[in-house]
N, C-alpha and C positions, 0 to 999 in steps of 0.2 A: 503494499500500502504506500502510495508516494504521499509525500508531505503536505502537498495540496490537499488531497482527499481527506486525510487526518485532520486538517483544519476544520476541513467542512464540516467534516462528522460532530467534532468537538462544540462548533458553533451552534449545529442544528441542535446537539443535546444540551446545550446550555438554554436556548430558545424554548426547548420544550419544558426544561425544568421551570422555567420563569412563566410560560403561559399556560401550560397545563392545568395549574390549579384554577386558573382564571375562567377557562374554558368549563369546567366541571363544575365551578360557582354559577355561572350563567345557565348552563343545562338545568341544574337543580333548581335555579328560581322559577324555572316552570314545571316542579313537580308538585302533583297533586297533595303527596305527602308533607304532613312536617319533619319525616325523620329522612335519611340517606337512603332508602330503599325506594327506588322509582315504583310509583305506583300508577302514573297518568298524565297526560299533558294538562295543566291548567293555567289560568291566568290570574287564579284568586289572589296570590301573593302579591302582584300587582296592584290587584284592586285594594289590597289592604292597605298597601303604600298611600295610595291615594286617599284613604278615608281616615289615615293616621294625621290627624290635626298638629300635634307635636312636631313630626316628622316634616310637614308640608310646611310648617314654621321655621324650622329649622333650615329648608332648604332655600326657602326665600330670605333669612338672613345671610347663608353664605353666596347665593347670588349676588346681593346688595354688597355684602365685604368684598366678594373677588372683583365686582365691575367696577366699583369708586378707587380701591387699592390700586387696579392695575390702569385706569383712565390717568392719575397722579403719579404713577410709577414709572409709566411710558413716556410721560412727557419729561417728568426730571431726568430718568435714566436716559433719554434721547440727549437732552440738551446736557449732560453730563459726558456723554460719548462724544459729542461733538466738540465740548470744551478741550477733551483730553486728545483728540484728533489735531485742533489745530495747535496746541501747545502741549507736547510732550511731559507727562507726569510720571514717571515711573514706579514712586512709592506710593501714590494714590492707584495707581494700577494695580499694584500687587496688592493692596489694602482691600480691594474687590474681593480678590479670593481667598483673603481670610475671612472674610463675611461668610461665604460659601461653606467652607471647611468646618465652621464653627459649629458644634452640637447644637440642635434645635434648644435641648433643654438649658444650655447656657444661655441661649440668646432671648428664650421666654423668661429666665430669672433675672436676667439684667433689665429687660424690660420693664417686667413687675416693679424691680426696684426703681427704676426711674420715674414711672407712674405713681407709685407711693410717694417718693419724694416730692414729686411736683405736687400734687394733690394735698400735700400738707399745707403748702401754701396756696391753694385753690380748692373752692366748693365744688370740687367733680368727683365722680366716681367710675370705677371702670364700666364699660359697656362698648356699644357697638363703634364709639368712636376710638376707643382705646385700640381695640382690634384692627378696624382700619388702620391706625396709625401704624401698627406693628407689622401689617401686611404689605404696607408702602414699605417700610424699611428693609424688609427682607427682600423685598420684589426687585428694588431699585438696580442691584447688584447683576441679576438675571438681564435685566433690560440693557444695563450697559454693556455686558459682555455681547451680547448676540448684536446690538447696534453698533459696536464698535469693529466686530468682525466684517460686518456690511459696509461700512467706511473705509477698512483697509482694502476693498477691492474698488474702491470708487476713484477716479482720475482728479486728483486736487485743482489741475489746471482749468475744469470748467468753472470752478466759483472764480478762480484769478480772471478769467475771461469776462464772467459777467460784472467783476469790478471795474475791468479795463474800460467795459462799456457804458460804464457810467452807475451801474448800480450800487447803492449802500451796502454794508455788510449785512444787515437783516434783509433786504429784497435778494442778495445772492443767496443766502441760506434757505428763504422761504421759496423761491422760484426754479431755484437750480438743487440745491444740496438736497433737502426735503423730499422733493418729489423722487429722487432715488434712492432715498432711505425706505419709503413707505413700506416693501417688502419687508426689510428687516425689521422695522417698527412694528409691524401687524404680527409677525412671527414671535417676536418678543412680548407684546402684549398677550398671546395667546398662550405664550409660557407661563408669563405670570399670573394670569387668570387660572391655569391649570394648579400651580402652586398654591395659590392663596386657597382656592376651592378644597383643596385637598389637605390641608394643614391642619393638624390638630394639636401637637405639643405647644408651640407658640399659643395659639388660640384659646387654649384652655387655660393657661398662664394669665392670661391678660382681658379674658370675657368677664361680663358680669351676668347678672341673673336673668336679663332681659337680650343677649346676645347669644345664645346656645346656637351653634352650629351644625350642621349635617353629620360630619365626622364626629362630633361630641357626641350627638344621639346614636350614632351607630356602635360606637365605642360603649355606651353604655347597656345597649341593648345586646351586644356581644358578652358582656362579662355576665349577663343574666342566663345566657344560653342562647347559642345562635338561634333566631328564629328565620323561617324563610321569608319572612319580610324582608331582612337584612340581605339575604340572598339577592331579591329584587331590585333592593335600591343600589346595592354594592353593583349589580348588572347593568343597571342606567348609568352610573356614575364610570366604570369601565368602559363602555362603549363610547360615552359623551368625551370623556377625556382623551380617549384614543384618537377621536377625530381630530380634536384640538390639538394634538401632540402631531398626527400625520400632516395637517395642516400645516403647522408651524415648520416642520422641516422643509416641506416643499416650498413653503415662502422664502424660506432661508437660501434656497438653491436657486432661486429665480434669478 
């Protein structure tokens, strides 16, 4: 067996190891039984999800948090990536990767400590606003990295030509640079949305009583015993996030 075929088999085995459990979860989300023994096809667990007010509210909270944090992270991250493209900042670029490799529990504890210190001087409590701020904080790094990768493939002389033709720096960015960055910005936004929607550890640290998210509800349900309704909502999340990730990858390579 040659090296190329061996590497292919190893890659295939790795993908199977990662994705077979997800396929099993999706299949059993259509099982009419509460147990792992297959008894017949049924959509009743999806109906149960739609009838669960707590789960629907948590889903709505997750969507709001992910959407708002993505908008702000995409705007700030794009400008930050552009600034580092115009003026090299090796230390600042390196610090972005530090935020990516920092354990989530450390980030969550540090954000909680910061909010508690801040709220000592302000009459504010944990809630949706603190979750959104936390998600913006860790999403910005992902946006910067994706948009920076797009900027590295762009010809900087295009902006210089616009400046020579009479445009100011803002007009050159808005009319020349940004249109070329749109695929990268959208890809970064999709990635940030996915990470925000899926986050549990940091969210659990900084959430208030009125800001329970879908991952928090699923975790709570799973601790009491895995319900087929968890399989159903998990299948929806896997498919939805999978679509966003595939779209993000395609946009990054356009």
